[in-house]
N, CA, C and O atoms as a printed pandas DataFrame, in Angstrom:
     atom_number atom_name residue_name chain_id  residue_number  x_coord  y_coord  z_coord
0              1         N          ILE        A               1   95.519  102.266   73.433
1              2        CA          ILE        A               1   95.821  101.947   72.042
2              3         C          ILE        A               1   94.544  101.440   71.378
3              4         O          ILE        A               1   93.913  100.495   71.853
4              5         N          ALA        A               2   94.182  102.078   70.284
5              6        CA          ALA        A               2   93.002  101.646   69.531
6              7         C          ALA        A               2   93.330  100.390   68.737
7              8         O          ALA        A               2   94.351  100.316   68.053
8              9         N          VAL        A               3   92.457   99.420   68.839
9             10        CA          VAL        A               3   92.636   98.168   68.110
10            11         C          VAL        A               3   91.422   97.978   67.209
11            12         O          VAL        A               3   90.278   98.065   67.654
12            13         N          TYR        A               4   91.694   97.719   65.943
13            14        CA          TYR        A               4   90.631   97.534   64.966
14            15         C          TYR        A               4   90.657   96.103   64.436
15            16         O          TYR        A               4   91.728   95.510   64.312
16            17         N          PRO        A               5   89.494   95.548   64.124
17            18        CA          PRO        A               5   89.450   94.196   63.546
18            19         C          PRO        A               5   89.761   94.237   62.045
19            20         O          PRO        A               5   88.886   94.015   61.208
20            21         N          THR        A               6   91.010   94.522   61.731
21            22        CA          THR        A               6   91.379   94.725   60.320
22            23         C          THR        A               6   91.179   93.472   59.475
23            24         O          THR        A               6   90.938   93.570   58.271
24            25         N          GLN        A               7   91.275   92.309   60.086
25            26        CA          GLN        A               7   91.038   91.083   59.320
26            27         C          GLN        A               7   89.590   91.050   58.815
27            28         O          GLN        A               7   89.324   90.620   57.692
28            29         N          LEU        A               8   88.662   91.509   59.660
29            30        CA          LEU        A               8   87.262   91.551   59.242
30            31         C          LEU        A               8   87.037   92.632   58.189
31            32         O          LEU        A               8   86.272   92.428   57.245
32            33         N          PHE        A               9   87.699   93.783   58.343
33            34        CA          PHE        A               9   87.612   94.831   57.326
34            35         C          PHE        A               9   88.085   94.291   55.980
35            36         O          PHE        A               9   87.424   94.468   54.958
36            37         N          GLU        A              10   89.233   93.635   55.999
37            38        CA          GLU        A              10   89.805   93.121   54.752
38            39         C          GLU        A              10   88.935   92.036   54.131
39            40         O          GLU        A              10   88.766   91.990   52.913
40            41         N          MET        A              11   88.386   91.165   54.968
41            42        CA          MET        A              11   87.534   90.107   54.446
42            43         C          MET        A              11   86.278   90.700   53.806
43            44         O          MET        A              11   85.887   90.288   52.714
44            45         N          ALA        A              12   85.647   91.662   54.476
45            46        CA          ALA        A              12   84.437   92.282   53.944
46            47         C          ALA        A              12   84.732   93.020   52.632
47            48         O          ALA        A              12   83.977   92.900   51.668
48            49         N          LEU        A              13   85.816   93.770   52.600
49            50        CA          LEU        A              13   86.160   94.506   51.375
50            51         C          LEU        A              13   86.566   93.563   50.243
51            52         O          LEU        A              13   86.251   93.819   49.081
52            53         N          ALA        A              14   87.260   92.479   50.574
53            54        CA          ALA        A              14   87.645   91.504   49.550
54            55         C          ALA        A              14   86.401   90.851   48.941
55            56         O          ALA        A              14   86.328   90.669   47.726
56            57         N          LEU        A              15   85.433   90.502   49.772
57            58        CA          LEU        A              15   84.196   89.911   49.259
58            59         C          LEU        A              15   83.377   90.938   48.484
59            60         O          LEU        A              15   82.767   90.606   47.467
60            61         N          PHE        A              16   83.361   92.180   48.957
61            62        CA          PHE        A              16   82.649   93.255   48.266
62            63         C          PHE        A              16   83.228   93.467   46.874
63            64         O          PHE        A              16   82.476   93.694   45.926
64            65         N          GLY        A              17   84.533   93.398   46.732
65            66        CA          GLY        A              17   85.176   93.566   45.436
66            67         C          GLY        A              17   85.026   92.361   44.533
67            68         O          GLY        A              17   85.146   92.477   43.313
68            69         N          LEU        A              18   84.769   91.215   45.115
69            70        CA          LEU        A              18   84.638   89.999   44.324
70            71         C          LEU        A              18   83.363   89.980   43.486
71            72         O          LEU        A              18   83.344   89.395   42.404
72            73         N          VAL        A              19   82.309   90.610   43.973
73            74        CA          VAL        A              19   81.021   90.598   43.265
74            75         C          VAL        A              19   81.131   91.231   41.872
75            76         O          VAL        A              19   80.767   90.577   40.895
76            77         N          PRO        A              20   81.619   92.480   41.733
77            78        CA          PRO        A              20   81.712   93.028   40.373
78            79         C          PRO        A              20   82.702   92.275   39.480
79            80         O          PRO        A              20   82.518   92.210   38.264
80            81         N          VAL        A              21   83.739   91.714   40.076
81            82        CA          VAL        A              21   84.713   90.963   39.278
82            83         C          VAL        A              21   84.073   89.684   38.738
83            84         O          VAL        A              21   84.305   89.311   37.588
84            85         N          LEU        A              22   83.278   89.020   39.554
85            86        CA          LEU        A              22   82.582   87.827   39.072
86            87         C          LEU        A              22   81.583   88.170   37.984
87            88         O          LEU        A              22   81.441   87.427   37.014
88            89         N          ILE        A              23   80.890   89.286   38.136
89            90        CA          ILE        A              23   79.956   89.720   37.092
90            91         C          ILE        A              23   80.717   90.014   35.808
91            92         O          ILE        A              23   80.295   89.608   34.725
92            93         N          LEU        A              24   81.837   90.719   35.924
93            94        CA          LEU        A              24   82.676   91.005   34.755
94            95         C          LEU        A              24   83.128   89.714   34.091
95            96         O          LEU        A              24   83.095   89.593   32.866
96            97         N          TYR        A              25   83.546   88.756   34.897
97            98        CA          TYR        A              25   84.073   87.500   34.366
98            99         C          TYR        A              25   82.976   86.664   33.692
99           100         O          TYR        A              25   83.195   86.082   32.629
100          101         N          LEU        A              26   81.811   86.611   34.312
101          102        CA          LEU        A              26   80.771   85.716   33.817
102          103         C          LEU        A              26   79.929   86.313   32.693
103          104         O          LEU        A              26   79.439   85.573   31.840
104          105         N          ARG        A              27   79.753   87.620   32.672
105          106        CA          ARG        A              27   78.810   88.217   31.726
106          107         C          ARG        A              27   79.436   88.966   30.560
107          108         O          ARG        A              27   78.758   89.227   29.566
108          109         N          SER        A              28   80.681   89.308   30.656
109          110        CA          SER        A              28   81.245   90.117   29.577
110          111         C          SER        A              28   82.167   89.296   28.694
111          112         O          SER        A              28   82.585   88.191   29.041
112          113         N          LYS        A              29   82.458   89.856   27.579
113          114        CA          LYS        A              29   83.390   89.223   26.634
114          115         C          LYS        A              29   84.773   89.850   26.802
115          116         O          LYS        A              29   85.448   90.167   25.823
116          117         N          SER        A              30   85.171   90.018   28.030
117          118        CA          SER        A              30   86.463   90.647   28.299
118          119         C          SER        A              30   87.599   89.680   27.976
119          120         O          SER        A              30   87.419   88.463   28.021
120          121         N          PRO        A              31   88.760   90.226   27.651
121          122        CA          PRO        A              31   89.909   89.374   27.321
122          123         C          PRO        A              31   90.351   88.542   28.532
123          124         O          PRO        A              31   90.099   88.921   29.676
124          125         N          PRO        A              32   90.999   87.427   28.276
125          126        CA          PRO        A              32   91.494   86.600   29.375
126          127         C          PRO        A              32   92.455   87.394   30.275
127          128         O          PRO        A              32   93.309   88.136   29.791
128          129         N          GLY        A              33   92.300   87.225   31.556
129          130        CA          GLY        A              33   93.167   87.893   32.515
130          131         C          GLY        A              33   92.615   89.196   33.043
131          132         O          GLY        A              33   93.138   89.744   34.013
132          133         N          THR        A              34   91.555   89.707   32.413
133          134        CA          THR        A              34   90.997   90.988   32.826
134          135         C          THR        A              34   90.441   90.924   34.248
135          136         O          THR        A              34   90.720   91.802   35.065
136          137         N          ALA        A              35   89.668   89.902   34.539
137          138        CA          ALA        A              35   89.070   89.786   35.873
138          139         C          ALA        A              35   90.162   89.654   36.940
139          140         O          ALA        A              35   90.044   90.235   38.020
140          141         N          PHE        A              36   91.198   88.911   36.650
141          142        CA          PHE        A              36   92.305   88.756   37.595
142          143         C          PHE        A              36   92.961   90.103   37.886
143          144         O          PHE        A              36   93.217   90.438   39.042
144          145         N          LEU        A              37   93.231   90.872   36.832
145          146        CA          LEU        A              37   93.877   92.174   37.015
146          147         C          LEU        A              37   92.974   93.153   37.754
147          148         O          LEU        A              37   93.442   93.892   38.621
148          149         N          VAL        A              38   91.684   93.166   37.419
149          150        CA          VAL        A              38   90.755   94.061   38.108
150          151         C          VAL        A              38   90.707   93.721   39.597
151          152         O          VAL        A              38   90.727   94.618   40.440
152          153         N          TYR        A              39   90.645   92.441   39.917
153          154        CA          TYR        A              39   90.610   92.060   41.328
154          155         C          TYR        A              39   91.945   92.352   42.010
155          156         O          TYR        A              39   91.965   92.755   43.173
156          157         N          GLY        A              40   93.041   92.158   41.317
157          158        CA          GLY        A              40   94.347   92.479   41.898
158          159         C          GLY        A              40   94.479   93.956   42.211
159          160         O          GLY        A              40   95.043   94.324   43.242
160          161         N          ILE        A              41   93.966   94.805   41.334
161          162        CA          ILE        A              41   93.977   96.252   41.580
162          163         C          ILE        A              41   93.086   96.577   42.770
163          164         O          ILE        A              41   93.477   97.338   43.655
164          165         N          TRP        A              42   91.887   95.999   42.791
165          166        CA          TRP        A              42   90.968   96.220   43.911
166          167         C          TRP        A              42   91.586   95.752   45.229
167          168         O          TRP        A              42   91.533   96.469   46.229
168          169         N          PHE        A              43   92.164   94.567   45.233
169          170        CA          PHE        A              43   92.724   94.007   46.462
170          171         C          PHE        A              43   93.879   94.868   46.973
171          172         O          PHE        A              43   93.993   95.092   48.178
172          173         N          SER        A              44   94.721   95.343   46.085
173          174        CA          SER        A              44   95.834   96.206   46.503
174          175         C          SER        A              44   95.324   97.536   47.053
175          176         O          SER        A              44   95.857   98.046   48.038
176          177         N          ALA        A              45   94.298   98.097   46.422
177          178        CA          ALA        A              45   93.714   99.344   46.913
178          179         C          ALA        A              45   93.086   99.141   48.288
179          180         O          ALA        A              45   93.206   99.996   49.165
180          181         N          MET        A              46   92.424   98.018   48.466
181          182        CA          MET        A              46   91.807   97.695   49.743
182          183         C          MET        A              46   92.871   97.552   50.830
183          184         O          MET        A              46   92.700   98.070   51.934
184          185         N          ARG        A              47   93.952   96.865   50.532
185          186        CA          ARG        A              47   95.029   96.702   51.516
186          187         C          ARG        A              47   95.661   98.041   51.866
187          188         O          ARG        A              47   95.999   98.283   53.024
188          189         N          LEU        A              48   95.821   98.901   50.886
189          190        CA          LEU        A              48   96.367  100.230   51.125
190          191         C          LEU        A              48   95.425  101.060   52.004
191          192         O          LEU        A              48   95.885  101.812   52.863
192          193         N          ALA        A              49   94.129  100.931   51.798
193          194        CA          ALA        A              49   93.152  101.673   52.604
194          195         C          ALA        A              49   93.100  101.184   54.047
195          196         O          ALA        A              49   92.875  101.978   54.960
196          197         N          VAL        A              50   93.303   99.902   54.259
197          198        CA          VAL        A              50   93.228   99.330   55.612
198          199         C          VAL        A              50   94.561   99.474   56.357
199          200         O          VAL        A              50   94.597   99.364   57.582
200          201         N          LEU        A              51   95.632   99.714   55.642
201          202        CA          LEU        A              51   96.971   99.776   56.240
202          203         C          LEU        A              51   97.076  100.704   57.450
203          204         O          LEU        A              51   97.697  100.309   58.436
204          205         N          PRO        A              52   96.510  101.909   57.437
205          206        CA          PRO        A              52   96.657  102.775   58.621
206          207         C          PRO        A              52   95.995  102.227   59.882
207          208         O          PRO        A              52   96.344  102.641   60.987
208          209         N          PHE        A              53   95.051  101.309   59.735
209          210        CA          PHE        A              53   94.363  100.734   60.893
210          211         C          PHE        A              53   95.067   99.507   61.455
211          212         O          PHE        A              53   94.722   99.035   62.539
212          213         N          ARG        A              54   96.046   98.991   60.732
213          214        CA          ARG        A              54   96.738   97.779   61.168
214          215         C          ARG        A              54   97.821   98.114   62.179
215          216         O          ARG        A              54   98.483   99.147   62.080
216          217         N          SER        A              55   97.991   97.238   63.140
217          218        CA          SER        A              55   99.057   97.370   64.122
218          219         C          SER        A              55  100.135   96.353   63.742
219          220         O          SER        A              55   99.980   95.152   63.962
220          221         N          LEU        A              56  101.221   96.854   63.174
221          222        CA          LEU        A              56  102.268   95.971   62.663
222          223         C          LEU        A              56  103.539   96.121   63.487
223          224         O          LEU        A              56  103.846   97.221   63.948
224          225         N          PRO        A              57  104.279   95.042   63.680
225          226        CA          PRO        A              57  105.486   95.092   64.504
226          227         C          PRO        A              57  106.733   95.563   63.746
227          228         O          PRO        A              57  107.851   95.407   64.238
228          229         N          TYR        A              58  106.548   96.127   62.573
229          230        CA          TYR        A              58  107.682   96.524   61.746
230          231         C          TYR        A              58  108.087   97.968   62.015
231          232         O          TYR        A              58  107.302   98.746   62.557
232          233         N          PRO        A              59  109.312   98.325   61.636
233          234        CA          PRO        A              59  109.734   99.726   61.785
234          235         C          PRO        A              59  108.864  100.641   60.919
235          236         O          PRO        A              59  108.284  100.185   59.934
236          237         N          PRO        A              60  108.768  101.923   61.272
237          238        CA          PRO        A              60  107.926  102.850   60.516
238          239         C          PRO        A              60  108.277  102.947   59.033
239          240         O          PRO        A              60  107.400  103.222   58.214
240          241         N          VAL        A              61  109.535  102.727   58.672
241          242        CA          VAL        A              61  109.903  102.806   57.254
242          243         C          VAL        A              61  109.163  101.738   56.444
243          244         O          VAL        A              61  108.850  101.951   55.273
244          245         N          VAL        A              62  108.890  100.611   57.058
245          246        CA          VAL        A              62  108.177   99.538   56.359
246          247         C          VAL        A              62  106.704   99.902   56.203
247          248         O          VAL        A              62  106.141   99.779   55.115
248          249         N          THR        A              63  106.082  100.352   57.295
249          250        CA          THR        A              63  104.642  100.619   57.252
250          251         C          THR        A              63  104.292  101.938   56.580
251          252         O          THR        A              63  103.199  102.077   56.032
252          253         N          LYS        A              64  105.191  102.899   56.611
253          254        CA          LYS        A              64  104.896  104.217   56.037
254          255         C          LYS        A              64  105.450  104.395   54.625
255          256         O          LYS        A              64  105.011  105.291   53.903
256          257         N          LEU        A              65  106.405  103.557   54.219
257          258        CA          LEU        A              65  107.027  103.732   52.910
258          259         C          LEU        A              65  106.952  102.471   52.041
259          260         O          LEU        A              65  106.436  102.514   50.924
260          261         N          ILE        A              66  107.459  101.369   52.549
261          262        CA          ILE        A              66  107.577  100.162   51.720
262          263         C          ILE        A              66  106.218   99.579   51.358
263          264         O          ILE        A              66  105.959   99.306   50.186
264          265         N          TYR        A              67  105.342   99.383   52.347
265          266        CA          TYR        A              67  104.017   98.830   52.045
266          267         C          TYR        A              67  103.215   99.726   51.098
267          268         O          TYR        A              67  102.664   99.224   50.118
268          269         N          PRO        A              68  103.130  101.050   51.360
269          270        CA          PRO        A              68  102.401  101.888   50.392
270          271         C          PRO        A              68  103.001  101.855   48.985
271          272         O          PRO        A              68  102.262  101.849   48.000
272          273         N          LEU        A              69  104.322  101.833   48.882
273          274        CA          LEU        A              69  104.946  101.734   47.563
274          275         C          LEU        A              69  104.626  100.400   46.891
275          276         O          LEU        A              69  104.371  100.356   45.687
276          277         N          LEU        A              70  104.638   99.326   47.655
277          278        CA          LEU        A              70  104.320   98.002   47.125
278          279         C          LEU        A              70  102.885   97.954   46.598
279          280         O          LEU        A              70  102.643   97.504   45.478
280          281         N          TYR        A              71  101.935   98.422   47.414
281          282        CA          TYR        A              71  100.532   98.391   46.995
282          283         C          TYR        A              71  100.281   99.336   45.823
283          284         O          TYR        A              71   99.579   98.977   44.878
284          285         N          SER        A              72  100.848  100.537   45.877
285          286        CA          SER        A              72  100.668  101.502   44.784
286          287         C          SER        A              72  101.311  100.989   43.497
287          288         O          SER        A              72  100.738  101.123   42.416
288          289         N          GLY        A              73  102.490  100.409   43.615
289          290        CA          GLY        A              73  103.159   99.849   42.442
290          291         C          GLY        A              73  102.374   98.707   41.825
291          292         O          GLY        A              73  102.315   98.578   40.602
292          293         N          THR        A              74  101.773   97.880   42.666
293          294        CA          THR        A              74  100.948   96.780   42.172
294          295         C          THR        A              74   99.728   97.317   41.437
295          296         O          THR        A              74   99.348   96.792   40.391
296          297         N          MET        A              75   99.114   98.363   41.983
297          298        CA          MET        A              75   97.937   98.943   41.324
298          299         C          MET        A              75   98.301   99.570   39.982
299          300         O          MET        A              75   97.604   99.359   38.989
300          301         N          VAL        A              76   99.376  100.333   39.947
301          302        CA          VAL        A              76   99.786  100.987   38.696
302          303         C          VAL        A              76  100.180   99.944   37.651
303          304         O          VAL        A              76   99.792  100.055   36.488
304          305         N          THR        A              77  100.935   98.948   38.054
305          306        CA          THR        A              77  101.323   97.887   37.122
306          307         C          THR        A              77  100.101   97.143   36.605
307          308         O          THR        A              77  100.019   96.836   35.416
308          309         N          GLY        A              78   99.151   96.851   37.486
309          310        CA          GLY        A              78   97.920   96.185   37.068
310          311         C          GLY        A              78   97.125   97.018   36.085
311          312         O          GLY        A              78   96.573   96.487   35.120
312          313         N          MET        A              79   97.060   98.331   36.321
313          314        CA          MET        A              79   96.330   99.211   35.399
314          315         C          MET        A              79   97.003   99.274   34.032
315          316         O          MET        A              79   96.332   99.262   33.000
316          317         N          ILE        A              80   98.318   99.339   34.032
317          318        CA          ILE        A              80   99.055   99.365   32.758
318          319         C          ILE        A              80   98.828   98.062   31.993
319          320         O          ILE        A              80   98.566   98.084   30.790
320          321         N          LEU        A              81   98.928   96.939   32.682
321          322        CA          LEU        A              81   98.688   95.645   32.033
322          323         C          LEU        A              81   97.252   95.532   31.534
323          324         O          LEU        A              81   97.007   95.011   30.446
324          325         N          LEU        A              82   96.311   96.019   32.326
325          326        CA          LEU        A              82   94.902   95.970   31.939
326          327         C          LEU        A              82   94.654   96.799   30.682
327          328         O          LEU        A              82   93.954   96.352   29.774
328          329         N          LEU        A              83   95.218   97.993   30.622
329          330        CA          LEU        A              83   95.086   98.819   29.426
330          331         C          LEU        A              83   95.728   98.156   28.213
331          332         O          LEU        A              83   95.179   98.199   27.112
332          333         N          HIS        A              84   96.884   97.546   28.415
333          334        CA          HIS        A              84   97.570   96.859   27.320
334          335         C          HIS        A              84   96.740   95.677   26.808
335          336         O          HIS        A              84   96.600   95.490   25.600
336          337         N          ILE        A              85   96.198   94.893   27.719
337          338        CA          ILE        A              85   95.386   93.738   27.319
338          339         C          ILE        A              85   94.148   94.191   26.561
339          340         O          ILE        A              85   93.803   93.621   25.526
340          341         N          CYS        A              86   93.477   95.222   27.079
341          342        CA          CYS        A              86   92.263   95.705   26.411
342          343         C          CYS        A              86   92.574   96.292   25.042
343          344         O          CYS        A              86   91.821   96.083   24.091
344          345         N          LYS        A              87   93.681   97.028   24.935
345          346        CA          LYS        A              87   94.057   97.615   23.647
346          347         C          LYS        A              87   94.426   96.523   22.649
347          348         O          LYS        A              87   94.036   96.595   21.484
348          349         N          THR        A              88   95.166   95.522   23.086
349          350        CA          THR        A              88   95.549   94.415   22.218
350          351         C          THR        A              88   94.324   93.615   21.786
351          352         O          THR        A              88   94.219   93.197   20.633
352          353         N          HIS        A              89   93.404   93.406   22.718
353          354        CA          HIS        A              89   92.193   92.641   22.405
354          355         C          HIS        A              89   91.327   93.405   21.409
355          356         O          HIS        A              89   90.739   92.803   20.511
356          357         N          LYS        A              90   91.245   94.729   21.560
357          358        CA          LYS        A              90   90.443   95.539   20.646
358          359         C          LYS        A              90   91.012   95.485   19.235
359          360         O          LYS        A              90   90.255   95.445   18.264
360          361         N          LYS        A              91   92.348   95.481   19.108
361          362        CA          LYS        A              91   92.969   95.420   17.785
362          363         C          LYS        A              91   92.768   94.062   17.129
363          364         O          LYS        A              91   92.694   93.978   15.903
364          365         N          SER        A              92   92.678   93.001   17.916
365          366        CA          SER        A              92   92.548   91.659   17.354
366          367         C          SER        A              92   91.120   91.300   16.977
367          368         O          SER        A              92   90.895   90.284   16.319
368          369         N          LEU        A              93   90.139   92.122   17.386
369          370        CA          LEU        A              93   88.754   91.842   17.024
370          371         C          LEU        A              93   88.553   92.123   15.529
371          372         O          LEU        A              93   89.122   93.072   14.988
372          373         N          PRO        A              94   87.748   91.302   14.876
373          374        CA          PRO        A              94   87.473   91.563   13.458
374          375         C          PRO        A              94   86.627   92.823   13.320
375          376         O          PRO        A              94   85.667   93.017   14.066
376          377         N          SER        A              95   86.980   93.667   12.378
377          378        CA          SER        A              95   86.223   94.907   12.179
378          379         C          SER        A              95   84.996   94.621   11.324
379          380         O          SER        A              95   85.008   93.762   10.442
380          381         N          ASP        A              96   83.932   95.376   11.616
381          382        CA          ASP        A              96   82.672   95.174   10.892
382          383         C          ASP        A              96   82.656   95.965    9.611
383          384         O          ASP        A              96   81.674   95.919    8.869
């Protein structure tokens, strides 16, 4: 049985994703909540990518269906919210 250090994979990918989010948060004039949503989308994508390498004690329906649906749903919901926030923020800016 192949065993992978998925905790290390997840930690490295989580830290890798944190760098652009911190840059976005500190340097841009993005609307409140944008950095949180971007990181939430990144984190869910990272968990979905690492999922096949994890050895979980759950039935296959959980690992092959429920977890992917949960992560994919979180990413799609985050993207929809992010688009809504950006569109709302753009409308509230004073026009030149």
